[in-house]
Chimera marker file (.cmm) of the C-alpha trace (Angstrom):
<marker_set name="trace">
<marker id="1" x="-22.110" y="3.890" z="0.199" r="1" g="1" b="0" radius="0.5"/>
<marker id="2" x="-20.334" y="7.267" z="-0.824" r="1" g="1" b="0" radius="0.5"/>
<marker id="3" x="-20.808" y="9.311" z="2.158" r="1" g="1" b="0" radius="0.5"/>
<marker id="4" x="-18.052" y="11.707" z="3.172" r="1" g="1" b="0" radius="0.5"/>
<marker id="5" x="-17.732" y="12.388" z="7.007" r="1" g="1" b="0" radius="0.5"/>
<marker id="6" x="-15.617" y="15.345" z="8.264" r="1" g="1" b="0" radius="0.5"/>
<marker id="7" x="-13.658" y="15.493" z="11.338" r="1" g="1" b="0" radius="0.5"/>
<marker id="8" x="-11.146" y="18.004" z="12.627" r="1" g="1" b="0" radius="0.5"/>
<marker id="9" x="-9.033" y="15.329" z="14.505" r="1" g="1" b="0" radius="0.5"/>
<marker id="10" x="-8.622" y="12.233" z="16.354" r="1" g="1" b="0" radius="0.5"/>
<marker id="11" x="-9.676" y="11.915" z="20.012" r="1" g="1" b="0" radius="0.5"/>
<marker id="12" x="-8.106" y="8.594" z="20.865" r="1" g="1" b="0" radius="0.5"/>
<marker id="13" x="-7.509" y="5.073" z="19.600" r="1" g="1" b="0" radius="0.5"/>
<marker id="14" x="-8.244" y="2.013" z="21.884" r="1" g="1" b="0" radius="0.5"/>
<marker id="15" x="-8.118" y="-1.774" z="21.092" r="1" g="1" b="0" radius="0.5"/>
<marker id="16" x="-10.583" y="-4.274" z="21.908" r="1" g="1" b="0" radius="0.5"/>
<marker id="17" x="-9.923" y="-7.713" z="20.832" r="1" g="1" b="0" radius="0.5"/>
<marker id="18" x="-8.845" y="-7.878" z="17.327" r="1" g="1" b="0" radius="0.5"/>
<marker id="19" x="-10.324" y="-4.491" z="16.362" r="1" g="1" b="0" radius="0.5"/>
<marker id="20" x="-9.184" y="-0.750" z="17.034" r="1" g="1" b="0" radius="0.5"/>
<marker id="21" x="-11.611" y="1.993" z="17.647" r="1" g="1" b="0" radius="0.5"/>
<marker id="22" x="-10.591" y="5.232" z="16.538" r="1" g="1" b="0" radius="0.5"/>
<marker id="23" x="-12.754" y="8.047" z="17.765" r="1" g="1" b="0" radius="0.5"/>
<marker id="24" x="-12.929" y="11.293" z="15.960" r="1" g="1" b="0" radius="0.5"/>
<marker id="25" x="-14.255" y="14.770" z="16.951" r="1" g="1" b="0" radius="0.5"/>
<marker id="26" x="-14.965" y="18.143" z="15.411" r="1" g="1" b="0" radius="0.5"/>
<marker id="27" x="-14.448" y="21.492" z="16.813" r="1" g="1" b="0" radius="0.5"/>
<marker id="28" x="-17.458" y="23.603" z="17.788" r="1" g="1" b="0" radius="0.5"/>
<marker id="29" x="-16.963" y="27.372" z="18.726" r="1" g="1" b="0" radius="0.5"/>
<marker id="30" x="-17.933" y="28.299" z="22.308" r="1" g="1" b="0" radius="0.5"/>
<marker id="31" x="-18.232" y="31.911" z="22.658" r="1" g="1" b="0" radius="0.5"/>
<marker id="32" x="-14.910" y="33.930" z="22.298" r="1" g="1" b="0" radius="0.5"/>
<marker id="33" x="-12.781" y="31.030" z="23.945" r="1" g="1" b="0" radius="0.5"/>
<marker id="34" x="-10.904" y="28.138" z="22.509" r="1" g="1" b="0" radius="0.5"/>
<marker id="35" x="-13.218" y="25.656" z="20.183" r="1" g="1" b="0" radius="0.5"/>
<marker id="36" x="-14.427" y="22.544" z="22.366" r="1" g="1" b="0" radius="0.5"/>
<marker id="37" x="-13.839" y="19.072" z="20.669" r="1" g="1" b="0" radius="0.5"/>
<marker id="38" x="-17.286" y="17.202" z="20.170" r="1" g="1" b="0" radius="0.5"/>
<marker id="39" x="-17.498" y="13.471" z="19.528" r="1" g="1" b="0" radius="0.5"/>
<marker id="40" x="-18.225" y="13.078" z="15.783" r="1" g="1" b="0" radius="0.5"/>
<marker id="41" x="-18.080" y="9.307" z="14.937" r="1" g="1" b="0" radius="0.5"/>
<marker id="42" x="-16.104" y="6.095" z="15.684" r="1" g="1" b="0" radius="0.5"/>
<marker id="43" x="-14.357" y="4.090" z="13.208" r="1" g="1" b="0" radius="0.5"/>
<marker id="44" x="-13.904" y="0.346" z="13.826" r="1" g="1" b="0" radius="0.5"/>
<marker id="45" x="-11.212" y="-1.599" z="11.859" r="1" g="1" b="0" radius="0.5"/>
<marker id="46" x="-9.094" y="-4.472" z="12.419" r="1" g="1" b="0" radius="0.5"/>
<marker id="47" x="-5.817" y="-4.010" z="14.139" r="1" g="1" b="0" radius="0.5"/>
<marker id="48" x="-4.042" y="-5.083" z="11.108" r="1" g="1" b="0" radius="0.5"/>
<marker id="49" x="-5.722" y="-2.304" z="9.019" r="1" g="1" b="0" radius="0.5"/>
<marker id="50" x="-4.763" y="0.187" z="11.678" r="1" g="1" b="0" radius="0.5"/>
<marker id="51" x="-1.114" y="-1.080" z="11.511" r="1" g="1" b="0" radius="0.5"/>
<marker id="52" x="-0.974" y="-0.748" z="7.866" r="1" g="1" b="0" radius="0.5"/>
<marker id="53" x="-2.355" y="2.665" z="7.926" r="1" g="1" b="0" radius="0.5"/>
<marker id="54" x="0.289" y="3.686" z="10.464" r="1" g="1" b="0" radius="0.5"/>
<marker id="55" x="3.007" y="2.538" z="8.072" r="1" g="1" b="0" radius="0.5"/>
<marker id="56" x="1.783" y="4.589" z="5.313" r="1" g="1" b="0" radius="0.5"/>
<marker id="57" x="1.569" y="7.706" z="7.326" r="1" g="1" b="0" radius="0.5"/>
<marker id="58" x="5.279" y="8.620" z="7.051" r="1" g="1" b="0" radius="0.5"/>
<marker id="59" x="4.870" y="8.405" z="3.106" r="1" g="1" b="0" radius="0.5"/>
<marker id="60" x="1.762" y="10.605" z="3.115" r="1" g="1" b="0" radius="0.5"/>
<marker id="61" x="3.633" y="13.152" z="5.503" r="1" g="1" b="0" radius="0.5"/>
<marker id="62" x="6.403" y="13.470" z="3.027" r="1" g="1" b="0" radius="0.5"/>
<marker id="63" x="4.164" y="13.968" z="0.147" r="1" g="1" b="0" radius="0.5"/>
<marker id="64" x="2.269" y="16.769" z="2.077" r="1" g="1" b="0" radius="0.5"/>
<marker id="65" x="5.430" y="18.472" z="2.906" r="1" g="1" b="0" radius="0.5"/>
<marker id="66" x="6.817" y="18.377" z="-0.712" r="1" g="1" b="0" radius="0.5"/>
<marker id="67" x="3.737" y="19.709" z="-1.985" r="1" g="1" b="0" radius="0.5"/>
<marker id="68" x="3.843" y="22.552" z="0.428" r="1" g="1" b="0" radius="0.5"/>
<marker id="69" x="0.275" y="21.646" z="1.950" r="1" g="1" b="0" radius="0.5"/>
<marker id="70" x="2.165" y="20.932" z="5.318" r="1" g="1" b="0" radius="0.5"/>
<marker id="71" x="5.042" y="22.670" z="7.115" r="1" g="1" b="0" radius="0.5"/>
<marker id="72" x="7.483" y="21.309" z="9.352" r="1" g="1" b="0" radius="0.5"/>
<marker id="73" x="7.143" y="22.498" z="12.982" r="1" g="1" b="0" radius="0.5"/>
<marker id="74" x="10.434" y="22.926" z="14.891" r="1" g="1" b="0" radius="0.5"/>
<marker id="75" x="9.769" y="21.764" z="18.393" r="1" g="1" b="0" radius="0.5"/>
<marker id="76" x="11.580" y="23.095" z="21.271" r="1" g="1" b="0" radius="0.5"/>
<marker id="77" x="13.227" y="20.432" z="23.214" r="1" g="1" b="0" radius="0.5"/>
<marker id="78" x="11.813" y="19.723" z="26.771" r="1" g="1" b="0" radius="0.5"/>
<marker id="79" x="13.347" y="21.790" z="29.310" r="1" g="1" b="0" radius="0.5"/>
<marker id="80" x="15.079" y="19.720" z="32.135" r="1" g="1" b="0" radius="0.5"/>
<marker id="81" x="13.434" y="20.288" z="35.445" r="1" g="1" b="0" radius="0.5"/>
<marker id="82" x="15.430" y="21.845" z="38.406" r="1" g="1" b="0" radius="0.5"/>
<marker id="83" x="16.691" y="19.464" z="40.875" r="1" g="1" b="0" radius="0.5"/>
<marker id="84" x="15.078" y="19.559" z="44.429" r="1" g="1" b="0" radius="0.5"/>
<link id1="1" id2="2" r="1" g="1" b="0" radius="0.2"/>
<link id1="2" id2="3" r="1" g="1" b="0" radius="0.2"/>
<link id1="3" id2="4" r="1" g="1" b="0" radius="0.2"/>
<link id1="4" id2="5" r="1" g="1" b="0" radius="0.2"/>
<link id1="5" id2="6" r="1" g="1" b="0" radius="0.2"/>
<link id1="6" id2="7" r="1" g="1" b="0" radius="0.2"/>
<link id1="7" id2="8" r="1" g="1" b="0" radius="0.2"/>
<link id1="8" id2="9" r="1" g="1" b="0" radius="0.2"/>
<link id1="9" id2="10" r="1" g="1" b="0" radius="0.2"/>
<link id1="10" id2="11" r="1" g="1" b="0" radius="0.2"/>
<link id1="11" id2="12" r="1" g="1" b="0" radius="0.2"/>
<link id1="12" id2="13" r="1" g="1" b="0" radius="0.2"/>
<link id1="13" id2="14" r="1" g="1" b="0" radius="0.2"/>
<link id1="14" id2="15" r="1" g="1" b="0" radius="0.2"/>
<link id1="15" id2="16" r="1" g="1" b="0" radius="0.2"/>
<link id1="16" id2="17" r="1" g="1" b="0" radius="0.2"/>
<link id1="17" id2="18" r="1" g="1" b="0" radius="0.2"/>
<link id1="18" id2="19" r="1" g="1" b="0" radius="0.2"/>
<link id1="19" id2="20" r="1" g="1" b="0" radius="0.2"/>
<link id1="20" id2="21" r="1" g="1" b="0" radius="0.2"/>
<link id1="21" id2="22" r="1" g="1" b="0" radius="0.2"/>
<link id1="22" id2="23" r="1" g="1" b="0" radius="0.2"/>
<link id1="23" id2="24" r="1" g="1" b="0" radius="0.2"/>
<link id1="24" id2="25" r="1" g="1" b="0" radius="0.2"/>
<link id1="25" id2="26" r="1" g="1" b="0" radius="0.2"/>
<link id1="26" id2="27" r="1" g="1" b="0" radius="0.2"/>
<link id1="27" id2="28" r="1" g="1" b="0" radius="0.2"/>
<link id1="28" id2="29" r="1" g="1" b="0" radius="0.2"/>
<link id1="29" id2="30" r="1" g="1" b="0" radius="0.2"/>
<link id1="30" id2="31" r="1" g="1" b="0" radius="0.2"/>
<link id1="31" id2="32" r="1" g="1" b="0" radius="0.2"/>
<link id1="32" id2="33" r="1" g="1" b="0" radius="0.2"/>
<link id1="33" id2="34" r="1" g="1" b="0" radius="0.2"/>
<link id1="34" id2="35" r="1" g="1" b="0" radius="0.2"/>
<link id1="35" id2="36" r="1" g="1" b="0" radius="0.2"/>
<link id1="36" id2="37" r="1" g="1" b="0" radius="0.2"/>
<link id1="37" id2="38" r="1" g="1" b="0" radius="0.2"/>
<link id1="38" id2="39" r="1" g="1" b="0" radius="0.2"/>
<link id1="39" id2="40" r="1" g="1" b="0" radius="0.2"/>
<link id1="40" id2="41" r="1" g="1" b="0" radius="0.2"/>
<link id1="41" id2="42" r="1" g="1" b="0" radius="0.2"/>
<link id1="42" id2="43" r="1" g="1" b="0" radius="0.2"/>
<link id1="43" id2="44" r="1" g="1" b="0" radius="0.2"/>
<link id1="44" id2="45" r="1" g="1" b="0" radius="0.2"/>
<link id1="45" id2="46" r="1" g="1" b="0" radius="0.2"/>
<link id1="46" id2="47" r="1" g="1" b="0" radius="0.2"/>
<link id1="47" id2="48" r="1" g="1" b="0" radius="0.2"/>
<link id1="48" id2="49" r="1" g="1" b="0" radius="0.2"/>
<link id1="49" id2="50" r="1" g="1" b="0" radius="0.2"/>
<link id1="50" id2="51" r="1" g="1" b="0" radius="0.2"/>
<link id1="51" id2="52" r="1" g="1" b="0" radius="0.2"/>
<link id1="52" id2="53" r="1" g="1" b="0" radius="0.2"/>
<link id1="53" id2="54" r="1" g="1" b="0" radius="0.2"/>
<link id1="54" id2="55" r="1" g="1" b="0" radius="0.2"/>
<link id1="55" id2="56" r="1" g="1" b="0" radius="0.2"/>
<link id1="56" id2="57" r="1" g="1" b="0" radius="0.2"/>
<link id1="57" id2="58" r="1" g="1" b="0" radius="0.2"/>
<link id1="58" id2="59" r="1" g="1" b="0" radius="0.2"/>
<link id1="59" id2="60" r="1" g="1" b="0" radius="0.2"/>
<link id1="60" id2="61" r="1" g="1" b="0" radius="0.2"/>
<link id1="61" id2="62" r="1" g="1" b="0" radius="0.2"/>
<link id1="62" id2="63" r="1" g="1" b="0" radius="0.2"/>
<link id1="63" id2="64" r="1" g="1" b="0" radius="0.2"/>
<link id1="64" id2="65" r="1" g="1" b="0" radius="0.2"/>
<link id1="65" id2="66" r="1" g="1" b="0" radius="0.2"/>
<link id1="66" id2="67" r="1" g="1" b="0" radius="0.2"/>
<link id1="67" id2="68" r="1" g="1" b="0" radius="0.2"/>
<link id1="68" id2="69" r="1" g="1" b="0" radius="0.2"/>
<link id1="69" id2="70" r="1" g="1" b="0" radius="0.2"/>
<link id1="70" id2="71" r="1" g="1" b="0" radius="0.2"/>
<link id1="71" id2="72" r="1" g="1" b="0" radius="0.2"/>
<link id1="72" id2="73" r="1" g="1" b="0" radius="0.2"/>
<link id1="73" id2="74" r="1" g="1" b="0" radius="0.2"/>
<link id1="74" id2="75" r="1" g="1" b="0" radius="0.2"/>
<link id1="75" id2="76" r="1" g="1" b="0" radius="0.2"/>
<link id1="76" id2="77" r="1" g="1" b="0" radius="0.2"/>
<link id1="77" id2="78" r="1" g="1" b="0" radius="0.2"/>
<link id1="78" id2="79" r="1" g="1" b="0" radius="0.2"/>
<link id1="79" id2="80" r="1" g="1" b="0" radius="0.2"/>
<link id1="80" id2="81" r="1" g="1" b="0" radius="0.2"/>
<link id1="81" id2="82" r="1" g="1" b="0" radius="0.2"/>
<link id1="82" id2="83" r="1" g="1" b="0" radius="0.2"/>
<link id1="83" id2="84" r="1" g="1" b="0" radius="0.2"/>
</marker_set>
């Protein structure tokens, strides 16, 4: 099997027994508004494989930053809510 399946993002991840279910979505234009996320497929893998993937993400992120394919986003600190 040599199929490539495209997704714009991860919708959610749930664990059922010894497996993790990772749901992916694609974005579909709806008029002039914000694109809508539509379910594309579900990947089911052992939780150990998901953990290994998670451990490797920081290395991948660093490679993408160094190559210029990804830019670090400065996030503003959360604003404290006013006391009642």
